[in-house]
C-alpha positions as CSV (number, residue, x, y, z in Angstrom):
1,M,54.9,95.1,109.8
2,I,58.5,94.1,110.2
3,K,60.9,96.2,108.7
4,N,64.0,96.4,109.8
5,I,66.0,93.7,111.1
6,L,69.3,93.5,113.1
7,V,71.6,90.5,112.4
8,P,74.4,90.4,114.7
9,V,76.8,87.9,112.7
10,D,80.3,86.5,113.6
11,G,81.1,83.7,111.1
12,S,79.7,80.9,113.2
13,P,76.9,78.9,111.7
14,Q,74.0,80.1,114.1
15,S,74.7,83.6,112.8
16,L,74.4,82.3,108.7
17,R,71.2,80.4,110.1
18,S,70.1,83.5,111.9
19,A,70.8,85.9,108.3
20,K,69.0,83.4,106.4
21,M,65.8,83.5,109.1
22,A,65.7,87.1,109.3
23,V,66.0,86.9,105.2
24,R,63.2,84.7,104.9
25,I,60.9,86.8,107.7
26,A,62.4,90.3,105.8
27,S,61.2,88.6,102.1
28,K,57.8,88.2,103.2
29,E,57.4,91.7,105.0
30,G,59.0,94.3,102.2
31,G,61.5,94.8,105.0
32,E,65.5,95.4,105.2
33,I,68.1,93.7,107.3
34,C,71.1,95.6,108.9
35,L,74.2,92.5,109.2
36,L,76.4,93.8,111.5
37,Y,79.8,92.8,113.1
38,V,80.9,93.9,116.1
39,V,84.8,93.7,116.7
40,K,85.8,93.7,120.3
41,P,89.3,95.9,120.7
42,S,92.2,93.9,122.2
43,S,93.4,95.7,125.6
44,G,96.6,96.6,124.2
45,D,97.4,96.2,128.0
46,Y,100.9,93.8,126.9
47,S,102.5,94.8,130.1
48,G,104.8,91.6,131.4
49,V,103.8,89.3,128.7
50,S,107.0,88.4,126.8
51,F,107.3,85.5,124.3
52,M,111.1,83.6,125.0
53,G,112.7,87.5,126.4
54,Y,110.9,89.2,123.6
55,Q,109.4,92.0,125.0
56,L,105.6,92.2,122.5
57,P,105.6,95.8,121.5
58,E,102.5,98.1,122.6
59,E,101.6,98.4,119.5
60,L,100.6,95.0,118.7
61,A,96.9,95.7,120.2
62,D,96.3,98.4,117.0
63,K,97.8,95.7,114.7
64,V,95.0,92.4,116.3
65,N,92.5,95.5,115.7
66,E,93.3,96.1,112.4
67,E,93.1,92.2,111.4
68,W,90.2,91.6,113.6
69,E,88.3,94.5,111.4
70,K,89.7,93.0,108.2
71,I,88.0,89.6,109.2
72,A,84.9,91.5,110.0
73,R,84.5,92.7,106.6
74,N,85.4,89.5,104.9
75,V,82.0,87.7,107.0
76,V,79.7,90.8,106.2
77,D,80.5,90.6,102.6
78,K,80.2,86.6,102.7
79,V,77.0,86.4,104.8
80,A,75.7,89.1,102.3
81,E,76.7,87.0,99.6
82,E,75.1,83.8,100.8
83,I,71.7,86.0,101.1
84,Q,71.7,88.5,98.5
85,D,68.9,86.6,95.6
86,Q,66.3,86.6,98.2
87,G,65.5,90.3,96.6
88,V,65.7,91.6,100.2
89,K,67.7,95.1,101.2
90,V,70.9,94.5,103.2
91,H,72.9,96.7,104.7
92,K,76.1,95.9,106.3
93,R,78.0,97.4,109.1
94,I,81.0,96.9,111.4
95,A,81.7,98.2,115.2
96,I,84.1,98.5,117.3
97,G,83.5,97.8,121.4
98,D,81.4,95.6,123.3
99,P,78.8,93.4,121.0
100,V,76.6,93.4,124.0
101,T,76.6,97.3,124.3
102,I,77.0,97.8,120.5
103,I,74.2,95.5,119.5
104,C,71.5,97.0,121.9
105,K,72.0,100.5,121.2
106,E,72.1,100.1,117.0
107,A,69.2,98.3,118.1
108,Q,67.8,101.2,119.4
109,D,69.5,103.8,117.6
110,G,68.4,102.2,114.6
111,G,64.8,101.6,115.4
112,F,65.0,97.8,114.3
113,D,61.9,95.5,114.7
114,F,63.8,93.2,116.3
115,I,67.1,91.4,116.5
116,S,68.3,87.9,114.7
117,M,70.9,86.3,116.2
118,G,72.8,83.1,116.7
119,S,72.2,81.3,119.6
120,R,75.9,80.9,120.6
121,G,78.5,82.1,118.4
122,I,82.5,82.1,117.8
123,G,83.3,81.9,121.4
124,G,81.8,78.6,122.0
125,V,80.5,79.1,125.5
126,T,79.4,76.4,127.2
127,G,74.9,76.4,128.2
128,V,72.2,76.8,126.5
129,L,72.6,80.3,125.1
130,G,76.1,82.1,124.4
131,S,76.5,85.1,127.0
132,V,76.6,87.9,124.3
133,S,73.1,86.4,122.9
134,S,71.7,85.7,126.6
135,R,72.6,89.6,127.9
136,V,71.4,90.7,124.6
137,S,68.3,89.2,125.1
138,Q,68.2,90.9,128.7
139,Q,68.9,93.8,127.5
140,A,67.6,94.7,124.3
141,T,64.3,96.9,124.0
142,C,63.1,95.6,121.5
143,P,62.4,91.8,120.8
144,V,65.3,89.3,120.0
145,L,65.0,85.9,118.1
146,I,67.7,83.0,118.8
147,N,67.9,80.5,116.2
148,H,70.0,77.6,117.7
């Protein structure tokens, strides 16, 4: 039985479709889903970067990361709102780090039955699969359902 589905979201139409599919599956199985947004942190290395002679402050990385966390909360909340009427318990989580590493670790540590994710996210990588979905499908210890 499928009781626990991890759904990485990033605001793309594909990730919303993945969440909707996960909810349909979970509602038939009496399961739950966890929406996960992974913020890839800014490196903070702005050495040598300038704009019209103005050197960017190192604190800019912290500000960028704060703004991405706000975006992440907004995306997770909106996706949860879109799927809330299906009678499935929805958990929301935001993590910071490498998306592939975090998704695979969360899936394994959380005992998820499978991952439902979009084939391509907001990065728009060309090809059949995006780089994150491709790498997750290769590295995850549970099945990965990739939605187009």
